[in-house]
C-alpha positions as CSV (number, residue, x, y, z in Angstrom):
1,X,-201.2,73.7,137.2
2,X,-204.3,75.3,137.4
3,X,-207.4,72.8,137.5
4,X,-210.4,74.7,136.1
5,X,-213.6,74.8,138.2
6,X,-216.8,73.4,137.3
7,X,-217.5,77.1,136.1
8,X,-214.1,77.6,134.5
9,X,-214.9,74.2,132.6
10,X,-218.4,75.7,131.4
11,X,-216.8,78.9,130.0
12,X,-214.3,76.8,128.2
13,X,-216.5,74.6,126.7
14,X,-218.4,77.7,125.9
15,X,-215.8,79.6,124.1
16,X,-214.8,76.0,122.2
17,X,-218.5,76.0,120.9
18,X,-218.1,79.7,119.7
19,X,-214.7,79.1,118.0
20,X,-216.4,75.9,116.3
21,X,-219.4,77.8,114.9
22,X,-217.1,80.8,113.8
23,X,-214.4,79.1,112.0
24,X,-214.3,76.7,109.5
25,X,-215.2,73.4,110.6
26,X,-212.6,71.4,108.6
27,X,-210.1,69.7,111.1
28,X,-206.6,69.2,109.4
29,X,-203.6,67.2,110.9
30,X,-200.9,69.7,112.3
31,X,-198.4,66.7,113.6
32,X,-198.1,63.1,113.0
33,X,-196.2,60.6,114.2
34,X,-196.8,57.1,112.4
35,X,-196.9,54.6,115.4
36,X,-195.1,51.3,115.7
37,X,-194.8,48.5,118.2
38,X,-192.3,49.9,120.9
39,X,-190.4,48.0,123.9
40,X,-191.6,48.2,127.3
41,X,-189.8,51.1,128.9
42,X,-191.5,50.9,132.7
43,X,-193.2,54.0,132.1
44,X,-196.2,53.4,134.6
45,X,-196.9,55.7,137.4
46,X,-194.5,58.4,135.4
47,X,-195.8,61.4,133.9
48,X,-194.4,61.9,130.3
49,X,-193.9,65.6,128.8
50,X,-193.9,65.0,125.0
51,X,-192.8,67.9,122.7
52,X,-194.0,67.7,119.1
53,X,-193.5,70.8,116.3
54,X,-196.8,72.2,114.8
55,X,-196.8,72.8,110.9
56,X,-199.9,74.7,111.1
57,X,-201.5,76.5,113.4
58,X,-205.3,76.8,114.8
59,X,-207.8,78.1,117.2
60,X,-208.4,74.5,118.4
61,X,-206.7,71.2,118.9
62,X,-207.5,68.0,119.4
63,X,-204.9,65.0,120.4
64,X,-204.5,61.5,118.9
65,X,-203.5,58.5,121.3
66,X,-202.9,55.3,119.9
67,X,-202.5,52.2,122.0
68,X,-202.5,50.0,118.5
69,X,-199.8,47.7,119.5
70,X,-200.9,47.6,123.2
71,X,-201.3,43.7,125.0
72,X,-203.5,45.4,127.5
73,X,-205.7,48.4,128.9
74,X,-203.6,51.8,129.8
75,X,-205.1,54.7,131.3
76,X,-204.0,58.2,131.7
77,X,-205.0,60.8,133.6
78,X,-204.7,64.8,134.1
79,X,-203.8,65.3,130.5
80,X,-202.5,69.0,129.4
81,X,-201.4,70.7,126.3
82,X,-199.6,73.9,126.5
83,X,-196.8,75.9,124.7
84,X,-193.0,75.2,125.4
85,X,-190.8,78.1,126.4
86,X,-187.7,75.9,126.8
87,X,-186.9,72.3,127.5
88,X,-189.9,71.1,129.7
89,X,-190.5,74.4,131.0
90,X,-194.0,75.7,129.5
91,X,-195.3,79.3,128.7
92,X,-198.9,80.7,130.4
93,X,-202.3,79.4,129.1
94,X,-201.7,75.3,129.5
95,X,-204.9,73.5,128.8
96,X,-206.7,70.8,130.3
97,X,-207.6,67.8,127.7
98,X,-210.6,65.8,128.2
99,X,-212.0,62.8,126.9
100,X,-215.9,62.6,126.3
101,X,-215.6,65.2,129.1
102,X,-213.4,63.4,131.5
103,X,-209.9,63.8,132.7
104,X,-209.3,60.1,132.8
105,X,-208.9,57.8,129.7
106,X,-208.7,54.2,129.4
107,X,-207.5,52.9,126.0
108,X,-208.3,49.1,125.5
109,X,-205.7,46.9,123.6
110,X,-205.5,48.2,120.1
111,X,-207.7,51.0,120.5
112,X,-207.0,54.7,119.3
113,X,-208.8,57.7,120.8
114,X,-209.4,61.8,119.7
115,X,-209.8,63.8,122.3
116,X,-212.3,66.7,123.0
117,X,-211.6,70.0,121.3
118,X,-209.0,72.3,123.4
119,X,-209.1,75.9,123.3
120,X,-205.6,76.5,122.8
121,X,-204.5,78.8,120.1
122,X,-201.7,77.7,118.2
123,X,-199.0,78.7,115.8
124,X,-197.7,77.2,112.8
125,X,-194.1,76.4,113.4
126,X,-194.5,76.5,117.1
127,X,-193.6,73.5,119.4
128,X,-196.4,72.0,121.8
129,X,-195.9,70.0,125.0
130,X,-198.3,67.3,125.9
131,X,-198.5,65.9,129.1
132,X,-200.2,63.4,130.8
133,X,-199.7,60.8,134.0
134,X,-199.6,57.4,133.1
135,X,-201.9,56.2,135.7
136,X,-202.2,52.0,134.7
137,X,-200.1,49.9,132.2
138,X,-197.4,49.9,129.8
139,X,-197.1,51.7,127.1
140,X,-196.5,49.5,123.8
141,X,-197.1,51.7,120.9
142,X,-195.1,55.1,120.1
143,X,-192.4,56.1,117.6
144,X,-188.9,55.3,118.0
145,X,-186.8,57.7,116.0
146,X,-188.4,61.3,117.1
147,X,-185.2,63.5,116.5
148,X,-186.7,65.4,119.5
149,X,-185.9,65.5,123.3
150,X,-188.9,65.0,125.7
151,X,-189.3,64.5,129.2
152,X,-190.2,62.1,131.7
153,X,-190.7,62.4,135.5
154,X,-189.9,60.0,138.4
155,X,-192.8,58.1,139.9
156,X,-195.4,60.2,140.4
157,X,-198.0,62.7,139.0
158,X,-195.9,66.0,138.5
159,X,-198.3,67.6,136.0
160,X,-199.1,70.3,138.5
161,X,-195.3,71.4,138.5
162,X,-194.5,74.9,138.2
163,X,-192.1,76.2,135.1
164,X,-189.7,77.0,137.4
165,X,-189.3,73.5,138.7
166,X,-189.9,71.3,135.3
167,X,-186.2,70.4,135.0
168,X,-186.0,69.1,138.4
169,X,-189.6,67.0,138.2
170,X,-188.5,65.8,134.8
171,X,-185.3,64.4,134.9
172,X,-185.4,61.6,132.4
173,X,-184.9,62.0,128.8
174,X,-186.5,60.0,125.5
175,X,-185.9,60.4,122.1
176,X,-189.1,58.7,121.1
177,X,-192.5,59.5,121.2
178,X,-194.8,57.4,123.7
179,X,-198.7,56.8,122.7
180,X,-199.5,59.9,121.2
181,X,-199.8,59.8,117.3
182,X,-201.4,63.3,116.0
183,X,-202.4,66.5,116.9
184,X,-205.2,68.1,114.7
185,X,-206.3,71.7,114.5
186,X,-209.3,73.5,113.5
187,X,-207.7,76.3,111.2
188,X,-208.8,79.7,110.5
189,X,-209.2,79.4,106.8
190,X,-209.3,76.3,104.7
191,X,-206.4,74.2,104.9
192,X,-205.3,70.7,103.0
193,X,-202.5,68.5,104.1
194,X,-200.0,66.5,102.3
195,X,-198.6,63.5,103.6
196,X,-195.2,61.7,103.0
197,X,-195.0,58.2,103.4
198,X,-191.5,56.7,104.1
199,X,-188.8,55.1,105.9
200,X,-185.7,56.7,108.0
201,X,-184.9,59.1,105.6
202,X,-188.5,60.5,105.6
203,X,-188.2,59.8,109.9
204,X,-185.1,62.4,109.6
205,X,-182.4,60.2,110.7
206,X,-179.3,61.9,110.6
207,X,-181.0,65.6,111.3
208,X,-180.0,68.1,113.9
209,X,-181.7,66.8,117.2
210,X,-184.4,69.2,118.1
211,X,-183.9,71.4,115.2
212,X,-187.2,70.3,113.1
213,X,-184.9,69.7,109.7
214,X,-186.5,66.5,108.3
215,X,-187.0,67.0,104.5
216,X,-191.0,66.8,105.2
217,X,-190.0,69.9,107.7
218,X,-188.2,71.6,105.1
219,X,-191.1,71.1,103.1
220,X,-193.6,72.8,105.2
221,X,-191.3,75.4,105.5
222,X,-191.6,76.3,102.2
223,X,-195.1,75.8,101.6
224,X,-195.6,78.1,104.8
225,X,-193.3,80.9,103.2
226,X,-195.0,80.3,99.9
227,X,-198.4,81.2,101.8
228,X,-201.9,81.9,99.9
229,X,-203.4,78.7,98.1
230,X,-199.9,77.2,98.5
231,X,-200.1,76.7,102.3
232,X,-200.6,73.3,103.1
233,X,-199.7,71.2,106.4
234,X,-197.4,68.3,105.7
235,X,-197.8,65.1,108.2
236,X,-194.7,62.7,108.2
237,X,-195.6,59.2,108.0
238,X,-191.8,57.6,108.1
239,X,-190.9,55.0,110.0
240,X,-187.0,54.0,110.2
241,X,-186.4,50.6,108.7
242,X,-189.7,50.4,107.2
243,X,-190.2,48.1,103.9
244,X,-192.7,49.1,101.2
245,X,-193.6,45.1,101.0
246,X,-192.5,43.2,104.1
247,X,-192.7,43.7,107.9
248,X,-189.6,41.6,108.2
249,X,-186.5,43.7,108.2
250,X,-183.0,41.5,108.4
251,X,-180.9,44.5,108.5
252,X,-182.0,45.3,112.1
253,X,-182.5,41.5,113.0
254,X,-178.8,41.2,112.1
255,X,-178.0,44.0,114.7
256,X,-180.0,42.5,117.5
257,X,-182.5,45.3,116.9
258,X,-186.3,44.1,117.4
259,X,-187.9,44.2,113.6
260,X,-191.2,45.3,115.2
261,X,-189.7,48.5,115.5
262,X,-189.7,49.0,112.0
263,X,-193.5,48.6,111.5
264,X,-195.7,46.9,109.0
265,X,-195.0,47.2,105.5
266,X,-195.8,50.1,104.1
267,X,-198.4,49.0,101.5
268,X,-200.2,47.7,104.7
269,X,-200.1,50.7,106.7
270,X,-201.4,52.8,103.9
271,X,-204.7,51.9,105.6
272,X,-204.3,53.6,108.6
273,X,-201.1,56.2,108.3
274,X,-202.2,57.1,105.1
275,X,-205.9,56.4,104.2
276,X,-207.7,58.4,107.4
277,X,-205.5,61.7,108.2
278,X,-207.7,64.7,108.4
279,X,-207.8,67.2,105.7
280,X,-204.8,65.2,103.7
281,X,-205.5,65.7,99.7
282,X,-202.1,65.1,98.5
283,X,-199.7,62.2,99.0
284,X,-195.6,62.1,98.6
285,X,-194.4,58.3,98.5
286,X,-190.7,58.1,99.4
287,X,-190.0,54.1,100.2
288,X,-188.3,51.0,99.3
289,X,-184.6,51.6,99.7
290,X,-185.0,48.8,102.8
291,X,-186.8,46.6,100.2
292,X,-183.7,47.0,97.6
293,X,-181.2,46.4,100.6
294,X,-183.2,43.1,101.3
295,X,-182.4,41.9,97.6
296,X,-186.3,42.7,96.4
297,X,-186.3,42.8,93.0
298,X,-187.0,46.0,91.0
299,X,-189.7,44.6,88.5
300,X,-191.4,43.5,91.7
301,X,-191.0,47.1,93.7
302,X,-192.4,48.9,90.2
303,X,-195.6,46.6,90.3
304,X,-195.7,47.7,94.1
305,X,-195.6,51.2,93.3
306,X,-198.6,51.1,90.8
307,X,-200.5,48.9,93.2
308,X,-199.7,51.7,96.1
309,X,-200.9,55.0,93.5
310,X,-204.2,53.2,92.6
311,X,-204.9,52.3,96.6
312,X,-204.0,55.9,97.1
313,X,-205.9,57.5,94.4
314,X,-209.2,56.2,96.2
315,X,-208.6,59.0,98.8
316,X,-206.0,61.3,97.6
317,X,-206.7,64.1,94.8
318,X,-202.7,63.7,94.0
319,X,-200.2,61.0,94.6
320,X,-196.5,61.9,93.9
321,X,-193.8,59.5,93.1
322,X,-190.0,60.0,94.1
323,X,-186.6,58.8,93.3
324,X,-184.8,56.4,95.6
325,X,-181.4,58.1,97.4
326,X,-177.9,56.4,96.4
327,X,-176.1,54.8,99.0
328,X,-175.5,51.6,101.2
329,X,-176.5,49.1,98.7
330,X,-174.4,46.3,97.1
331,X,-173.6,46.0,93.3
332,X,-176.5,44.0,92.4
333,X,-178.5,46.1,94.5
334,X,-177.3,49.1,92.5
335,X,-178.6,48.1,89.6
336,X,-182.0,47.2,90.8
337,X,-182.3,51.0,92.3
338,X,-181.2,52.0,88.6
339,X,-183.9,50.1,87.4
340,X,-186.3,51.5,89.7
341,X,-185.7,55.0,89.6
342,X,-185.2,54.8,85.2
343,X,-189.0,53.7,85.6
344,X,-190.1,56.3,87.8
345,X,-188.5,58.9,85.8
346,X,-189.7,57.7,82.5
347,X,-192.9,56.2,83.2
348,X,-193.9,56.9,86.3
349,X,-196.3,59.6,85.1
350,X,-198.4,56.9,84.1
351,X,-199.4,56.1,87.7
352,X,-198.5,59.4,89.5
353,X,-199.2,62.6,88.9
354,X,-195.6,64.1,88.9
355,X,-192.0,62.4,89.8
356,X,-190.1,64.6,92.4
357,X,-186.4,63.5,91.8
358,X,-184.7,63.4,95.4
359,X,-181.5,61.1,94.2
360,X,-180.1,63.5,91.4
361,X,-179.4,66.5,93.9
362,X,-177.9,64.0,96.4
363,X,-175.8,61.9,94.3
364,X,-171.5,62.0,94.3
365,X,-170.5,63.8,91.1
366,X,-167.9,60.8,91.3
367,X,-170.2,58.1,91.3
368,X,-174.1,58.4,91.2
369,X,-174.5,55.3,93.6
370,X,-172.9,56.9,96.5
371,X,-174.1,59.8,98.6
372,X,-172.5,63.0,97.8
373,X,-170.1,63.6,101.1
374,X,-171.3,67.2,101.1
375,X,-174.8,65.9,102.1
376,X,-173.8,63.1,104.2
377,X,-174.8,62.6,107.6
378,X,-171.8,60.5,108.1
379,X,-173.3,56.9,107.4
380,X,-173.3,56.9,103.7
381,X,-177.1,56.6,103.7
382,X,-178.7,59.3,105.5
383,X,-178.5,62.9,104.3
384,X,-177.7,65.7,106.8
385,X,-179.7,69.0,107.3
386,X,-178.3,70.3,104.2
387,X,-179.4,67.4,102.0
388,X,-182.8,67.1,103.6
389,X,-183.0,70.8,102.2
390,X,-182.4,69.7,99.2
391,X,-185.0,67.2,98.8
392,X,-187.5,69.3,99.9
393,X,-186.3,71.6,97.2
394,X,-186.8,69.0,94.5
395,X,-190.5,69.2,95.5
396,X,-192.5,71.3,92.7
397,X,-194.8,73.0,95.3
398,X,-196.8,74.0,92.2
399,X,-197.9,70.7,91.8
400,X,-199.4,70.2,95.0
401,X,-203.3,70.6,95.1
402,X,-202.4,73.5,98.0
403,X,-205.6,74.8,99.8
404,X,-207.8,76.4,97.5
405,X,-211.3,75.4,97.1
406,X,-211.6,73.1,100.3
407,X,-215.0,71.7,100.7
């Protein structure tokens, strides 16, 4: 890996300033993963190369790192961003990532940081590799269910490894994201973003690994294909196991999986996973299936949806509701799901700008309380790729704000 000289760094900074002057100075999120507390993985002294999928492109990028759940400071050094060839192999043009002009950054417990702008042109629907050496501390913040393979080295800083030897330098695989929480871009023209908040269905559980076939990914593809003023970024704020009203997840605790992996209640994390997203104008809410499975009554969920919609309108131009998918409920829970979905379809427009019916296309023709086997990933709860595509197709993209008239 080529390390810039002082002259090279100065030239790059000049290039960044020129792009910022010429481009529309409106940062927008291109990728997001809602952080949760993570189990200790003993990553200190190793190099991580993590792969993320960009929903929009731009002339400049900046990284967002989160030590929200850390109990001590962590230090990373030698951070880079580059385009993916295959696996951990990178193409030419990898760029150093600096933090206030420095190659090393320390995140105190609970701290989140944004990098300096990086002069790396990225395309929509491309994969970006984020590489850094964890010099000190252990990462306790990340995203468990990435549906994406990333790479970890043995002990040592191997950021300078060539593309030809990358597979040998990064022998360990992970399907989680560690420390990274977002990538923003400076697009060549005005763009807005739509955020999707939810649980494991929004997180894409059951979709094909490394294929980017979560329903927010399919929605991003639809918006990209529509183009023009319909084109928007899509930011995924789904967390597997998440509930709307509670941070306790009995279903996880019963299996021996730490409940903290499911994150704080959706109502709480609105403050950081939704309300602070750069360039976001629209919100799609698809959450509460785990609340139902925890025997939360339908009327309580309806009141919570009303409160969430009012809270979101403080920041967002448009807020959309959705129906809750079938599958995985007791008879009593099925009745509560029907109650919530009936309210959403019949009265939800009093609170939301529109309602997208995710449930109807995925119901079994024999029993509307069950997931159609054609769209079942195999557990009766999570859709497969075809099911996630149907969910994205249920979104009326003409209802979204689009990217016209960004100010």
